[in-house]
C-alpha positions as CSV (number, residue, x, y, z in Angstrom):
1,M,146.5,4.7,220.7
2,H,143.9,6.6,222.6
3,S,143.9,10.2,223.9
4,F,143.5,11.0,227.5
5,D,142.3,13.9,229.6
6,A,143.8,14.3,233.1
7,N,143.7,17.4,235.2
8,G,142.9,19.6,232.2
9,I,145.8,18.2,230.2
10,H,144.9,16.7,226.8
11,G,147.1,13.7,225.7
12,L,147.6,14.4,222.0
13,F,151.3,13.2,221.8
14,Q,150.3,10.4,219.5
15,V,149.6,12.8,216.6
16,T,153.3,13.4,216.3
17,L,154.3,9.8,216.0
18,S,155.8,9.0,212.6
19,V,156.9,5.4,213.0
20,H,154.5,3.7,215.4
21,A,152.6,0.8,213.6
22,Q,154.0,1.8,210.2
23,T,155.6,-0.7,207.8
24,T,157.9,1.6,205.9
25,C,160.0,4.6,207.0
26,S,158.7,7.9,205.7
27,K,162.3,9.2,205.2
28,C,164.3,6.4,203.6
29,K,161.3,4.1,202.6
30,G,163.1,1.2,204.3
31,P,161.3,-1.4,206.5
32,I,160.3,-0.5,210.1
33,K,161.3,-3.1,212.7
34,K,159.3,-3.9,215.9
35,I,161.1,-5.2,219.0
36,T,160.0,-5.7,222.5
37,I,161.8,-3.9,225.3
38,A,160.7,-4.5,228.9
39,G,157.4,-6.0,227.7
40,R,156.5,-3.0,225.5
41,G,156.6,-2.8,221.7
42,T,159.1,-0.4,220.1
43,Y,159.1,0.5,216.4
44,Y,162.2,1.9,214.7
45,C,163.9,2.3,211.3
46,P,167.3,0.4,211.5
47,H,168.7,2.7,208.8
48,C,167.6,6.1,210.2
49,Q,167.8,5.5,213.9
50,K,171.1,6.4,215.4
51,R,172.7,3.7,217.5
52,R,173.6,4.5,221.1
53,Y,176.4,2.8,222.9
């Protein structure tokens, strides 16, 4: 991921990502899954991520 600068705003949101491109969850040490939603990759921990209905 790359940072961006637009109108004086610095895009540093990616430094807070804890799951993106990881193989194991930092909380439960379980495997991270990657799925595609609307053509974009999404990473999540199936154990820690709360399911929405």
